[in-house]
C-alpha positions as CSV (number, residue, x, y, z in Angstrom):
1,M,44.9,77.5,58.9
2,V,46.6,74.1,58.6
3,E,43.2,72.4,58.7
4,N,41.9,74.6,56.0
5,L,45.0,73.8,53.9
6,L,44.5,70.1,54.4
7,G,40.9,70.3,53.5
8,V,41.7,72.1,50.3
9,T,44.6,69.9,49.2
10,W,42.8,66.7,50.2
11,K,39.5,67.4,48.5
12,P,40.5,66.3,44.9
13,F,41.8,63.0,46.3
14,R,38.9,62.1,48.5
15,D,36.8,60.5,45.7
16,D,39.8,58.5,44.5
17,F,40.6,57.5,48.1
18,T,37.1,56.4,48.7
19,K,37.0,54.3,45.5
20,L,40.4,52.8,46.4
21,M,39.2,51.9,49.9
22,G,36.1,50.2,48.4
23,R,38.3,48.2,46.1
24,I,40.5,47.2,49.0
25,R,37.5,46.1,51.0
26,N,36.1,44.1,48.0
27,T,39.5,42.4,47.4
28,T,39.8,41.6,51.1
29,R,36.3,40.0,51.1
30,R,37.2,37.9,48.0
31,I,40.5,36.8,49.6
32,E,38.7,35.9,52.8
33,L,36.1,33.9,50.9
34,E,38.8,32.1,48.9
35,A,40.7,31.3,52.1
36,Q,37.5,29.9,53.6
37,S,36.8,27.9,50.5
38,L,40.3,26.4,50.5
39,S,40.0,25.7,54.2
40,M,36.7,23.9,53.6
41,K,38.3,21.8,50.7
42,Q,41.2,20.9,52.9
43,N,38.9,19.9,55.8
44,T,36.9,17.8,53.4
45,R,40.1,16.0,52.2
46,K,41.1,15.4,55.8
47,H,37.6,14.2,56.6
48,E,37.8,11.7,53.7
49,E,41.2,10.5,54.8
50,L,40.0,10.0,58.3
51,K,36.9,8.2,57.1
52,K,39.0,5.8,55.1
53,L,41.3,5.2,58.0
54,L,38.3,4.5,60.3
55,E,36.8,2.2,57.7
56,A,40.1,0.3,57.6
57,K,40.3,0.1,61.4
58,Q,36.7,-1.1,61.5
59,G,37.8,-3.7,58.9
60,D,40.2,-5.1,61.6
61,A,37.2,-6.6,63.4
62,Q,36.2,-8.4,60.2
63,I,39.6,-10.0,59.5
64,Q,39.1,-13.4,58.0
65,L,41.7,-15.9,59.3
66,P,43.1,-18.2,58.3
67,C,43.7,-16.4,55.0
68,F,45.3,-18.0,52.0
69,H,46.0,-15.9,48.9
70,V,48.1,-17.5,46.2
71,P,47.0,-16.6,42.7
72,Y,48.6,-19.6,41.1
73,P,47.3,-23.2,41.1
74,R,49.2,-26.0,42.8
75,N,51.2,-28.1,40.5
76,P,49.8,-31.7,40.7
77,N,53.0,-33.1,39.2
78,F,55.3,-31.5,41.7
79,E,57.9,-34.1,43.0
80,G,61.0,-34.1,45.1
81,R,62.6,-31.1,46.8
82,T,61.7,-32.6,50.2
83,E,65.0,-31.4,51.7
84,V,64.4,-27.9,50.5
85,L,60.8,-27.9,51.7
86,D,61.9,-29.3,55.1
87,D,64.6,-26.7,55.3
88,I,62.1,-23.9,54.6
89,A,59.7,-25.3,57.2
90,K,62.4,-25.6,59.9
91,H,63.5,-22.0,59.1
92,F,60.0,-20.7,59.8
93,E,59.3,-23.0,62.8
94,K,61.7,-21.1,65.1
95,S,59.3,-19.4,67.4
96,N,61.1,-16.3,68.8
97,D,58.5,-14.1,67.1
98,E,60.9,-12.3,64.9
99,L,60.5,-11.6,61.2
100,R,61.9,-14.5,59.2
101,I,62.8,-14.3,55.5
102,Y,63.8,-17.2,53.3
103,A,65.2,-16.7,49.8
104,L,65.1,-19.4,47.1
105,H,67.8,-18.7,44.6
106,G,69.3,-20.3,41.6
107,L,69.3,-20.3,37.8
108,G,66.1,-19.7,35.9
109,A,63.6,-22.5,35.3
110,V,65.0,-24.8,38.0
111,G,61.8,-24.9,40.1
112,K,62.1,-22.0,42.6
113,T,58.6,-20.8,42.0
114,Q,57.1,-24.3,42.0
115,T,58.9,-25.1,45.3
116,A,57.6,-21.9,46.9
117,L,54.1,-22.7,45.7
118,E,54.3,-26.2,47.0
119,F,55.5,-24.9,50.4
120,A,52.6,-22.4,50.5
121,Y,50.0,-25.1,49.7
122,R,51.4,-27.6,52.2
123,S,51.5,-24.9,54.9
124,S,47.9,-24.0,54.1
125,E,46.8,-27.6,54.3
126,A,48.7,-28.0,57.6
127,Q,47.2,-24.8,58.9
128,A,50.7,-23.8,59.9
129,Y,50.1,-20.1,59.5
130,D,47.2,-17.7,60.0
131,A,47.9,-15.9,56.7
132,I,49.8,-16.8,53.6
133,F,50.0,-14.2,50.8
134,W,51.7,-14.4,47.5
135,I,53.0,-10.9,46.6
136,S,54.8,-10.8,43.2
137,A,58.0,-8.7,43.3
138,D,58.0,-7.9,39.6
139,L,54.8,-8.6,37.8
140,R,52.0,-7.0,39.7
141,P,52.8,-6.4,43.4
142,D,50.2,-3.6,43.9
143,Q,47.4,-5.8,42.6
144,D,48.6,-8.8,44.7
145,I,48.5,-6.5,47.8
146,V,44.9,-5.4,47.0
147,D,43.9,-9.0,46.4
148,A,45.4,-10.1,49.7
149,L,43.8,-7.3,51.6
150,T,40.4,-8.1,50.1
151,K,40.8,-11.8,50.8
152,L,41.8,-10.9,54.4
153,G,38.7,-8.8,54.8
154,R,40.8,-5.6,55.5
155,I,39.3,-3.7,52.5
156,K,36.3,-4.2,50.3
157,E,36.4,-5.1,46.7
158,D,35.0,-1.7,45.7
159,H,37.7,0.2,47.7
160,K,38.9,3.6,46.6
161,F,42.5,3.3,48.0
162,N,45.5,4.0,45.9
163,A,48.5,1.6,45.7
164,Q,50.4,3.4,48.5
165,Q,47.4,3.4,50.8
166,C,47.0,-0.4,50.2
167,R,50.7,-1.0,51.0
168,S,50.3,1.0,54.2
169,H,47.2,-1.0,55.1
170,L,49.0,-4.3,54.7
171,L,52.1,-2.9,56.6
172,N,49.9,-1.6,59.4
173,W,48.1,-5.0,59.7
174,L,51.4,-6.8,59.8
175,Q,52.8,-4.5,62.4
176,G,49.6,-5.0,64.4
177,T,50.2,-8.8,64.4
178,G,53.6,-8.2,66.0
179,M,55.4,-9.9,63.0
180,I,57.2,-6.7,62.0
181,S,58.0,-3.5,63.9
C-alpha cells in the first residue's frame, strides 16, 4: 500500500525530476569543462614562466664579461678630483667580498655625476671589475636595467620580460656572483 501511494504521489513530479536531473548533469559538465579550461590556462602560464626562467638560466652560459654599461659619454674635459677618485677606488679595493656602497653627495651641479662617470671609465680601462653598470635612480632605472642585462648577455634585445622580472634577473645574477646575499 505504501509503495502504491508513493507511485501515485510521485508520478506527477517524475517528469520535472527527470528534467531537473538533466539540467544538473549539463551544468555539472559545463562546470567541469570550465574547470579544465582554467586549469589548462594556468598550466600554460606556468609553462611560459618556466620557459622564461630556463631561457634566463641558459643565458648564464652566455654572460659576456667584462661588461661595461654606462649610457653617458666620458667628459674629455674632466680635471681634478683625484682625492675623491682615489678614495672611491680604495673603498672598493677592500677584498673581503662584501657588498660595498659609496655615496657621492653635495649640492647640485658640483660634479658628482661627472666624478662617478670618470671613476666608471677609469675602472673600465683598468679592467678593475668584471661588470660596471650605470643604473639611474630617478630617470629611467627600468630601462637601464634592461640595457645592462642585454649588454651582459643575460637577456635578448627582443625579450618579453616586464620591469619586475628584469629587476629579478639582475638581482639573481648579482646573488649568483656572491656580491649580494
